[in-house]
Biopython code that builds the backbone (N, CA, C, O; Angstrom):
import numpy as np
from Bio.PDB.StructureBuilder import StructureBuilder

atoms = [
    (1, "MET", "N", (-21.173, -18.626, -19.377)),
    (1, "MET", "CA", (-21.481, -18.852, -17.978)),
    (1, "MET", "C", (-20.309, -18.476, -17.073)),
    (1, "MET", "O", (-20.503, -18.066, -15.928)),
    (2, "LYS", "N", (-19.098, -18.619, -17.595)),
    (2, "LYS", "CA", (-17.938, -18.257, -16.788)),
    (2, "LYS", "C", (-17.922, -16.763, -16.480)),
    (2, "LYS", "O", (-17.436, -16.349, -15.428)),
    (3, "THR", "N", (-18.453, -15.957, -17.396)),
    (3, "THR", "CA", (-18.473, -14.511, -17.196)),
    (3, "THR", "C", (-19.404, -14.138, -16.051)),
    (3, "THR", "O", (-19.091, -13.260, -15.247)),
    (4, "TYR", "N", (-20.544, -14.806, -15.981)),
    (4, "TYR", "CA", (-21.470, -14.540, -14.879)),
    (4, "TYR", "C", (-20.863, -14.945, -13.539)),
    (4, "TYR", "O", (-21.058, -14.263, -12.533)),
    (5, "THR", "N", (-20.141, -16.037, -13.528)),
    (5, "THR", "CA", (-19.463, -16.468, -12.304)),
    (5, "THR", "C", (-18.411, -15.445, -11.886)),
    (5, "THR", "O", (-18.285, -15.124, -10.704)),
    (6, "LYS", "N", (-17.657, -14.934, -12.861)),
    (6, "LYS", "CA", (-16.683, -13.885, -12.550)),
    (6, "LYS", "C", (-17.373, -12.665, -11.972)),
    (6, "LYS", "O", (-16.871, -12.031, -11.044)),
    (7, "GLU", "N", (-18.540, -12.342, -12.535)),
    (7, "GLU", "CA", (-19.250, -11.139, -12.111)),
    (7, "GLU", "C", (-19.660, -11.212, -10.646)),
    (7, "GLU", "O", (-19.434, -10.261, -9.897)),
    (8, "TRP", "N", (-20.256, -12.314, -10.226)),
    (8, "TRP", "CA", (-20.684, -12.373, -8.838)),
    (8, "TRP", "C", (-19.506, -12.571, -7.889)),
    (8, "TRP", "O", (-19.560, -12.110, -6.748)),
    (9, "MET", "N", (-18.443, -13.245, -8.332)),
    (9, "MET", "CA", (-17.273, -13.410, -7.466)),
    (9, "MET", "C", (-16.564, -12.081, -7.239)),
    (9, "MET", "O", (-16.134, -11.790, -6.123)),
    (10, "VAL", "N", (-16.439, -11.272, -8.293)),
    (10, "VAL", "CA", (-15.813, -9.959, -8.145)),
    (10, "VAL", "C", (-16.681, -9.060, -7.274)),
    (10, "VAL", "O", (-16.157, -8.298, -6.460)),
    (11, "SER", "N", (-17.991, -9.137, -7.431)),
    (11, "SER", "CA", (-18.897, -8.345, -6.589)),
    (11, "SER", "C", (-18.756, -8.716, -5.120)),
    (11, "SER", "O", (-18.682, -7.838, -4.261)),
    (12, "ALA", "N", (-18.717, -10.000, -4.830)),
    (12, "ALA", "CA", (-18.572, -10.454, -3.448)),
    (12, "ALA", "C", (-17.220, -10.042, -2.871)),
    (12, "ALA", "O", (-17.135, -9.616, -1.719)),
    (13, "PHE", "N", (-16.160, -10.170, -3.676)),
    (13, "PHE", "CA", (-14.832, -9.783, -3.205)),
    (13, "PHE", "C", (-14.762, -8.282, -2.910)),
    (13, "PHE", "O", (-14.242, -7.876, -1.872)),
    (14, "CYS", "N", (-15.282, -7.467, -3.817)),
    (14, "CYS", "CA", (-15.239, -6.007, -3.611)),
    (14, "CYS", "C", (-16.055, -5.606, -2.395)),
    (14, "CYS", "O", (-15.627, -4.749, -1.621)),
    (15, "PHE", "N", (-17.225, -6.211, -2.212)),
    (15, "PHE", "CA", (-18.037, -5.900, -1.035)),
    (15, "PHE", "C", (-17.293, -6.254, 0.249)),
    (15, "PHE", "O", (-17.262, -5.464, 1.193)),
    (16, "ALA", "N", (-16.700, -7.431, 0.280)),
    (16, "ALA", "CA", (-15.963, -7.851, 1.471)),
    (16, "ALA", "C", (-14.757, -6.951, 1.720)),
    (16, "ALA", "O", (-14.470, -6.596, 2.863)),
    (17, "PHE", "N", (-14.052, -6.584, 0.655)),
    (17, "PHE", "CA", (-12.868, -5.735, 0.807)),
    (17, "PHE", "C", (-13.233, -4.349, 1.325)),
    (17, "PHE", "O", (-12.547, -3.814, 2.196)),
    (18, "VAL", "N", (-14.303, -3.767, 0.801)),
    (18, "VAL", "CA", (-14.754, -2.454, 1.288)),
    (18, "VAL", "C", (-15.229, -2.560, 2.726)),
    (18, "VAL", "O", (-14.945, -1.675, 3.532)),
    (19, "ALA", "N", (-15.944, -3.618, 3.064)),
    (19, "ALA", "CA", (-16.421, -3.785, 4.437)),
    (19, "ALA", "C", (-15.257, -3.930, 5.413)),
    (19, "ALA", "O", (-15.292, -3.365, 6.507)),
    (20, "ILE", "N", (-14.236, -4.676, 5.029)),
    (20, "ILE", "CA", (-13.095, -4.883, 5.918)),
    (20, "ILE", "C", (-12.280, -3.599, 6.065)),
    (20, "ILE", "O", (-11.986, -3.173, 7.182)),
    (21, "THR", "N", (-11.919, -2.986, 4.945)),
    (21, "THR", "CA", (-11.062, -1.801, 5.033)),
    (21, "THR", "C", (-11.813, -0.578, 5.523)),
    (21, "THR", "O", (-11.258, 0.222, 6.276)),
    (22, "GLY", "N", (-13.050, -0.417, 5.119)),
    (22, "GLY", "CA", (-13.798, 0.783, 5.492)),
    (22, "GLY", "C", (-14.483, 0.684, 6.825)),
    (22, "GLY", "O", (-14.649, 1.696, 7.507)),
    (23, "GLY", "N", (-14.885, -0.497, 7.217)),
    (23, "GLY", "CA", (-15.645, -0.622, 8.441)),
    (23, "GLY", "C", (-14.872, -1.166, 9.612)),
    (23, "GLY", "O", (-14.871, -0.584, 10.696)),
    (24, "PHE", "N", (-14.213, -2.286, 9.392)),
    (24, "PHE", "CA", (-13.624, -2.984, 10.526)),
    (24, "PHE", "C", (-12.181, -2.586, 10.799)),
    (24, "PHE", "O", (-11.816, -2.327, 11.946)),
    (25, "LEU", "N", (-11.364, -2.537, 9.765)),
    (25, "LEU", "CA", (-9.947, -2.259, 9.950)),
    (25, "LEU", "C", (-9.700, -0.835, 10.429)),
    (25, "LEU", "O", (-8.873, -0.603, 11.311)),
    (26, "SER", "N", (-10.418, 0.113, 9.842)),
    (26, "SER", "CA", (-10.145, 1.512, 10.169)),
    (26, "SER", "C", (-10.559, 1.884, 11.590)),
    (26, "SER", "O", (-9.988, 2.807, 12.171)),
    (27, "MET", "N", (-11.534, 1.188, 12.157)),
    (27, "MET", "CA", (-11.932, 1.545, 13.521)),
    (27, "MET", "C", (-10.837, 1.201, 14.532)),
    (27, "MET", "O", (-10.783, 1.800, 15.607)),
    (28, "PHE", "N", (-9.969, 0.251, 14.205)),
    (28, "PHE", "CA", (-8.884, -0.080, 15.119)),
    (28, "PHE", "C", (-7.847, 1.038, 15.191)),
    (28, "PHE", "O", (-7.166, 1.183, 16.206)),
    (29, "PHE", "N", (-7.718, 1.827, 14.128)),
    (29, "PHE", "CA", (-6.803, 2.963, 14.176)),
    (29, "PHE", "C", (-7.300, 4.024, 15.141)),
    (29, "PHE", "O", (-6.501, 4.694, 15.796)),
    (30, "VAL", "N", (-8.608, 4.181, 15.234)),
    (30, "VAL", "CA", (-9.164, 5.178, 16.148)),
    (30, "VAL", "C", (-9.208, 4.629, 17.567)),
    (30, "VAL", "O", (-8.833, 5.323, 18.511)),
    (31, "LEU", "N", (-9.662, 3.394, 17.725)),
    (31, "LEU", "CA", (-9.765, 2.822, 19.062)),
    (31, "LEU", "C", (-8.403, 2.562, 19.695)),
    (31, "LEU", "O", (-8.233, 2.710, 20.906)),
    (32, "GLY", "N", (-7.438, 2.176, 18.872)),
    (32, "GLY", "CA", (-6.130, 1.836, 19.412)),
    (32, "GLY", "C", (-5.070, 2.875, 19.127)),
    (32, "GLY", "O", (-3.893, 2.540, 18.991)),
    (33, "LYS", "N", (-5.472, 4.144, 19.034)),
    (33, "LYS", "CA", (-4.512, 5.191, 18.657)),
    (33, "LYS", "C", (-3.364, 5.297, 19.648)),
    (33, "LYS", "O", (-2.235, 5.581, 19.248)),
    (34, "ASP", "N", (-3.622, 5.079, 20.913)),
    (34, "ASP", "CA", (-2.549, 5.177, 21.901)),
    (34, "ASP", "C", (-1.590, 3.993, 21.793)),
    (34, "ASP", "O", (-0.387, 4.148, 22.001)),
    (35, "ALA", "N", (-2.112, 2.825, 21.471)),
    (35, "ALA", "CA", (-1.265, 1.645, 21.360)),
    (35, "ALA", "C", (-0.434, 1.660, 20.074)),
    (35, "ALA", "O", (0.699, 1.179, 20.062)),
    (36, "PHE", "N", (-0.995, 2.211, 18.992)),
    (36, "PHE", "CA", (-0.309, 2.160, 17.698)),
    (36, "PHE", "C", (0.646, 3.320, 17.480)),
    (36, "PHE", "O", (1.710, 3.137, 16.888)),
    (37, "PHE", "N", (0.291, 4.504, 17.943)),
    (37, "PHE", "CA", (1.028, 5.692, 17.523)),
    (37, "PHE", "C", (1.834, 6.362, 18.626)),
    (37, "PHE", "O", (2.554, 7.317, 18.334)),
    (38, "HIS", "N", (1.758, 5.927, 19.845)),
    (38, "HIS", "CA", (2.573, 6.386, 20.967)),
    (38, "HIS", "C", (2.634, 7.912, 21.077)),
    (38, "HIS", "O", (3.644, 8.451, 21.530)),
    (39, "GLY", "N", (1.605, 8.596, 20.684)),
    (39, "GLY", "CA", (1.596, 10.052, 20.774)),
    (39, "GLY", "C", (0.684, 10.494, 21.892)),
    (39, "GLY", "O", (-0.465, 10.059, 21.975)),
    (40, "GLU", "N", (1.186, 11.351, 22.748)),
    (40, "GLU", "CA", (0.351, 11.866, 23.814)),
    (40, "GLU", "C", (-0.345, 13.124, 23.341)),
    (40, "GLU", "O", (0.178, 13.867, 22.511)),
    (41, "GLU", "N", (-1.529, 13.354, 23.880)),
    (41, "GLU", "CA", (-2.222, 14.593, 23.565)),
    (41, "GLU", "C", (-1.565, 15.723, 24.343)),
    (41, "GLU", "O", (-1.405, 15.636, 25.560)),
    (42, "THR", "N", (-1.193, 16.763, 23.649)),
    (42, "THR", "CA", (-0.670, 17.958, 24.300)),
    (42, "THR", "C", (-1.596, 19.095, 23.904)),
    (42, "THR", "O", (-1.408, 19.740, 22.872)),
    (43, "GLY", "N", (-2.592, 19.329, 24.734)),
    (43, "GLY", "CA", (-3.606, 20.311, 24.369)),
    (43, "GLY", "C", (-4.449, 19.745, 23.245)),
    (43, "GLY", "O", (-5.119, 18.727, 23.419)),
    (44, "TYR", "N", (-4.421, 20.391, 22.101)),
    (44, "TYR", "CA", (-5.162, 19.905, 20.934)),
    (44, "TYR", "C", (-4.242, 19.325, 19.869)),
    (44, "TYR", "O", (-4.714, 18.936, 18.800)),
    (45, "LEU", "N", (-2.966, 19.260, 20.129)),
    (45, "LEU", "CA", (-2.016, 18.790, 19.123)),
    (45, "LEU", "C", (-1.544, 17.374, 19.447)),
    (45, "LEU", "O", (-1.302, 17.033, 20.604)),
    (46, "TYR", "N", (-1.423, 16.581, 18.427)),
    (46, "TYR", "CA", (-0.868, 15.239, 18.567)),
    (46, "TYR", "C", (0.570, 15.265, 18.087)),
    (46, "TYR", "O", (0.943, 16.098, 17.261)),
    (47, "LYS", "N", (1.378, 14.351, 18.607)),
    (47, "LYS", "CA", (2.773, 14.293, 18.167)),
    (47, "LYS", "C", (2.883, 13.808, 16.734)),
    (47, "LYS", "O", (3.772, 14.243, 16.003)),
    (48, "SER", "N", (2.006, 12.926, 16.324)),
    (48, "SER", "CA", (2.062, 12.346, 14.984)),
    (48, "SER", "C", (0.895, 12.875, 14.157)),
    (48, "SER", "O", (-0.260, 12.544, 14.425)),
    (49, "THR", "N", (1.194, 13.695, 13.157)),
    (49, "THR", "CA", (0.139, 14.241, 12.301)),
    (49, "THR", "C", (0.499, 14.055, 10.829)),
    (49, "THR", "O", (1.669, 13.951, 10.463)),
    (50, "VAL", "N", (-0.532, 14.018, 10.007)),
    (50, "VAL", "CA", (-0.385, 13.965, 8.555)),
    (50, "VAL", "C", (-1.302, 15.040, 7.991)),
    (50, "VAL", "O", (-2.516, 14.985, 8.184)),
    (51, "MET", "N", (-0.733, 16.010, 7.302)),
    (51, "MET", "CA", (-1.477, 17.135, 6.737)),
    (51, "MET", "C", (-2.327, 17.849, 7.787)),
    (51, "MET", "O", (-3.434, 18.301, 7.494)),
    (52, "GLY", "N", (-1.818, 17.947, 8.984)),
    (52, "GLY", "CA", (-2.508, 18.645, 10.049)),
    (52, "GLY", "C", (-3.509, 17.805, 10.816)),
    (52, "GLY", "O", (-4.014, 18.251, 11.846)),
    (53, "LEU", "N", (-3.808, 16.619, 10.356)),
    (53, "LEU", "CA", (-4.737, 15.725, 11.047)),
    (53, "LEU", "C", (-3.948, 14.742, 11.900)),
    (53, "LEU", "O", (-2.847, 14.343, 11.520)),
    (54, "PRO", "N", (-4.490, 14.346, 13.043)),
    (54, "PRO", "CA", (-3.852, 13.260, 13.781)),
    (54, "PRO", "C", (-3.768, 12.020, 12.886)),
    (54, "PRO", "O", (-4.658, 11.778, 12.071)),
    (55, "THR", "N", (-2.723, 11.256, 13.037)),
    (55, "THR", "CA", (-2.468, 10.138, 12.134)),
    (55, "THR", "C", (-3.613, 9.137, 12.106)),
    (55, "THR", "O", (-3.960, 8.633, 11.038)),
    (56, "HIS", "N", (-4.208, 8.836, 13.256)),
    (56, "HIS", "CA", (-5.287, 7.847, 13.263)),
    (56, "HIS", "C", (-6.518, 8.345, 12.520)),
    (56, "HIS", "O", (-7.227, 7.530, 11.930)),
    (57, "TYR", "N", (-6.805, 9.636, 12.521)),
    (57, "TYR", "CA", (-7.928, 10.159, 11.736)),
    (57, "TYR", "C", (-7.609, 10.126, 10.244)),
    (57, "TYR", "O", (-8.481, 9.829, 9.427)),
    (58, "PHE", "N", (-6.371, 10.427, 9.891)),
    (58, "PHE", "CA", (-5.975, 10.395, 8.487)),
    (58, "PHE", "C", (-6.081, 8.976, 7.932)),
    (58, "PHE", "O", (-6.589, 8.779, 6.829)),
    (59, "LEU", "N", (-5.608, 7.993, 8.684)),
    (59, "LEU", "CA", (-5.693, 6.608, 8.224)),
    (59, "LEU", "C", (-7.145, 6.144, 8.120)),
    (59, "LEU", "O", (-7.484, 5.369, 7.226)),
    (60, "LEU", "N", (-7.998, 6.612, 9.023)),
    (60, "LEU", "CA", (-9.421, 6.295, 8.940)),
    (60, "LEU", "C", (-10.005, 6.840, 7.648)),
    (60, "LEU", "O", (-10.780, 6.155, 6.981)),
    (61, "LEU", "N", (-9.646, 8.058, 7.290)),
    (61, "LEU", "CA", (-10.127, 8.672, 6.052)),
    (61, "LEU", "C", (-9.632, 7.913, 4.830)),
    (61, "LEU", "O", (-10.408, 7.628, 3.918)),
    (62, "VAL", "N", (-8.355, 7.589, 4.809)),
    (62, "VAL", "CA", (-7.770, 6.908, 3.653)),
    (62, "VAL", "C", (-8.362, 5.517, 3.474)),
    (62, "VAL", "O", (-8.730, 5.139, 2.362)),
    (63, "PHE", "N", (-8.456, 4.758, 4.548)),
    (63, "PHE", "CA", (-8.915, 3.380, 4.417)),
    (63, "PHE", "C", (-10.417, 3.261, 4.232)),
    (63, "PHE", "O", (-10.887, 2.217, 3.781)),
    (64, "SER", "N", (-11.179, 4.276, 4.559)),
    (64, "SER", "CA", (-12.623, 4.122, 4.412)),
    (64, "SER", "C", (-13.147, 4.813, 3.158)),
    (64, "SER", "O", (-13.463, 4.133, 2.181)),
    (65, "TRP", "N", (-13.249, 6.130, 3.151)),
    (65, "TRP", "CA", (-13.936, 6.812, 2.049)),
    (65, "TRP", "C", (-13.123, 6.833, 0.756)),
    (65, "TRP", "O", (-13.651, 6.524, -0.312)),
    (66, "ILE", "N", (-11.873, 7.187, 0.845)),
    (66, "ILE", "CA", (-11.067, 7.235, -0.380)),
    (66, "ILE", "C", (-10.854, 5.821, -0.918)),
    (66, "ILE", "O", (-10.904, 5.602, -2.129)),
    (67, "GLY", "N", (-10.623, 4.883, -0.040)),
    (67, "GLY", "CA", (-10.453, 3.502, -0.472)),
    (67, "GLY", "C", (-11.711, 2.935, -1.117)),
    (67, "GLY", "O", (-11.629, 2.235, -2.126)),
    (68, "ALA", "N", (-12.869, 3.230, -0.545)),
    (68, "ALA", "CA", (-14.123, 2.750, -1.125)),
    (68, "ALA", "C", (-14.371, 3.380, -2.493)),
    (68, "ALA", "O", (-14.902, 2.721, -3.387)),
    (69, "THR", "N", (-13.997, 4.640, -2.666)),
    (69, "THR", "CA", (-14.160, 5.297, -3.957)),
    (69, "THR", "C", (-13.264, 4.665, -5.017)),
    (69, "THR", "O", (-13.709, 4.416, -6.137)),
    (70, "LEU", "N", (-12.023, 4.409, -4.674)),
    (70, "LEU", "CA", (-11.115, 3.776, -5.632)),
    (70, "LEU", "C", (-11.550, 2.356, -5.978)),
    (70, "LEU", "O", (-11.513, 1.958, -7.142)),
    (71, "ILE", "N", (-11.956, 1.602, -4.983)),
    (71, "ILE", "CA", (-12.421, 0.240, -5.235)),
    (71, "ILE", "C", (-13.682, 0.276, -6.092)),
    (71, "ILE", "O", (-13.850, -0.558, -6.982)),
    (72, "GLY", "N", (-14.566, 1.232, -5.833)),
    (72, "GLY", "CA", (-15.785, 1.362, -6.638)),
    (72, "GLY", "C", (-15.487, 1.714, -8.083)),
    (72, "GLY", "O", (-16.150, 1.211, -8.990)),
    (73, "ALA", "N", (-14.504, 2.568, -8.312)),
    (73, "ALA", "CA", (-14.135, 2.932, -9.681)),
    (73, "ALA", "C", (-13.552, 1.735, -10.426)),
    (73, "ALA", "O", (-13.901, 1.494, -11.581)),
    (74, "ILE", "N", (-12.679, 0.995, -9.780)),
    (74, "ILE", "CA", (-12.093, -0.197, -10.412)),
    (74, "ILE", "C", (-13.173, -1.245, -10.662)),
    (74, "ILE", "O", (-13.180, -1.907, -11.700)),
    (75, "TYR", "N", (-14.081, -1.390, -9.704)),
    (75, "TYR", "CA", (-15.183, -2.339, -9.846)),
    (75, "TYR", "C", (-16.071, -1.977, -11.037)),
    (75, "TYR", "O", (-16.437, -2.847, -11.827)),
    (76, "ALA", "N", (-16.416, -0.704, -11.165)),
    (76, "ALA", "CA", (-17.272, -0.268, -12.277)),
    (76, "ALA", "C", (-16.583, -0.484, -13.622)),
    (76, "ALA", "O", (-17.215, -0.924, -14.583)),
    (77, "TRP", "N", (-15.295, -0.176, -13.689)),
    (77, "TRP", "CA", (-14.547, -0.385, -14.929)),
    (77, "TRP", "C", (-14.515, -1.858, -15.309)),
    (77, "TRP", "O", (-14.738, -2.197, -16.471)),
    (78, "TYR", "N", (-14.242, -2.736, -14.355)),
    (78, "TYR", "CA", (-14.159, -4.166, -14.643)),
    (78, "TYR", "C", (-15.530, -4.738, -15.006)),
    (78, "TYR", "O", (-15.635, -5.568, -15.909)),
    (79, "MET", "N", (-16.574, -4.303, -14.312)),
    (79, "MET", "CA", (-17.915, -4.792, -14.625)),
    (79, "MET", "C", (-18.353, -4.336, -16.017)),
    (79, "MET", "O", (-19.068, -5.063, -16.707)),
    (80, "ASP", "N", (-17.935, -3.156, -16.430)),
    (80, "ASP", "CA", (-18.239, -2.688, -17.780)),
    (80, "ASP", "C", (-17.578, -3.589, -18.816)),
    (80, "ASP", "O", (-18.191, -3.932, -19.827)),
    (81, "ARG", "N", (-16.341, -3.970, -18.567)),
    (81, "ARG", "CA", (-15.656, -4.907, -19.466)),
    (81, "ARG", "C", (-16.380, -6.250, -19.522)),
    (81, "ARG", "O", (-16.535, -6.827, -20.598)),
    (82, "LEU", "N", (-16.825, -6.747, -18.369)),
    (82, "LEU", "CA", (-17.544, -8.023, -18.356)),
    (82, "LEU", "C", (-18.874, -7.920, -19.095)),
    (82, "LEU", "O", (-19.252, -8.849, -19.809)),
    (83, "ASP", "N", (-19.589, -6.811, -18.935)),
    (83, "ASP", "CA", (-20.858, -6.641, -19.641)),
    (83, "ASP", "C", (-20.657, -6.596, -21.149)),
    (83, "ASP", "O", (-21.470, -7.131, -21.902)),
    (84, "LYS", "N", (-19.581, -5.964, -21.587)),
    (84, "LYS", "CA", (-19.297, -5.936, -23.020)),
    (84, "LYS", "C", (-18.988, -7.338, -23.546)),
    (84, "LYS", "O", (-19.404, -7.694, -24.649)),
    (85, "SER", "N", (-18.271, -8.119, -22.772)),
    (85, "SER", "CA", (-17.979, -9.487, -23.220)),
    (85, "SER", "C", (-19.237, -10.360, -23.204)),
    (85, "SER", "O", (-19.351, -11.281, -24.013)),
    (86, "ILE", "N", (-20.178, -10.089, -22.303)),
    (86, "ILE", "CA", (-21.441, -10.816, -22.298)),
    (86, "ILE", "C", (-22.248, -10.442, -23.543)),
    (86, "ILE", "O", (-22.842, -11.313, -24.179)),
    (87, "GLU", "N", (-22.274, -9.160, -23.894)),
    (87, "GLU", "CA", (-22.999, -8.730, -25.079)),
    (87, "GLU", "C", (-22.431, -9.352, -26.355)),
    (87, "GLU", "O", (-23.176, -9.697, -27.273)),
    (88, "LYS", "N", (-21.116, -9.490, -26.401)),
    (88, "LYS", "CA", (-20.478, -10.099, -27.573)),
    (88, "LYS", "C", (-20.735, -11.601, -27.636)),
    (88, "LYS", "O", (-20.631, -12.208, -28.702)),
    (89, "GLY", "N", (-21.062, -12.186, -26.521)),
    (89, "GLY", "CA", (-21.286, -13.618, -26.482)),
    (89, "GLY", "C", (-20.042, -14.421, -26.144)),
    (89, "GLY", "O", (-20.042, -15.647, -26.258)),
    (90, "VAL", "N", (-18.983, -13.738, -25.729)),
    (90, "VAL", "CA", (-17.755, -14.421, -25.341)),
    (90, "VAL", "C", (-17.958, -14.978, -23.946)),
    (90, "VAL", "O", (-18.394, -14.264, -23.043)),
    (91, "ASP", "N", (-17.644, -16.255, -23.767)),
    (91, "ASP", "CA", (-17.858, -16.841, -22.452)),
    (91, "ASP", "C", (-16.569, -17.237, -21.808)),
    (91, "ASP", "O", (-16.570, -17.749, -20.689)),
]
sb = StructureBuilder()
sb.init_structure("model")
sb.init_model(0)
sb.init_chain("A")
sb.init_seg("    ")
for serial, (resi, resn, name, xyz) in enumerate(atoms, 1):
    if name == "N":
        sb.init_residue(resn, " ", resi, " ")
    sb.init_atom(name, np.array(xyz, "f"), 0.0, 1.0, " ", f" {name:<3s}", serial, name[0])
structure = sb.get_structure()
């Protein structure tokens, strides 16, 4: 029974973490780009860039899609371990 409890707790934690980092936290980088990064627009170029992207867009990408992919991979690996322990009957 402890394994099932771990399973739903990890699922809830991963969902909340993806929602916070991918949905809520990253939008503040875009909405507050002037307050956080102090870069003025000069034509189409920003003063602060990462790999050619403005910093706030890069952070949005990292915290949302790439972060959700990594969290999903770790989640799948851990859930596979829990399923194997359930099959073995280890509680």
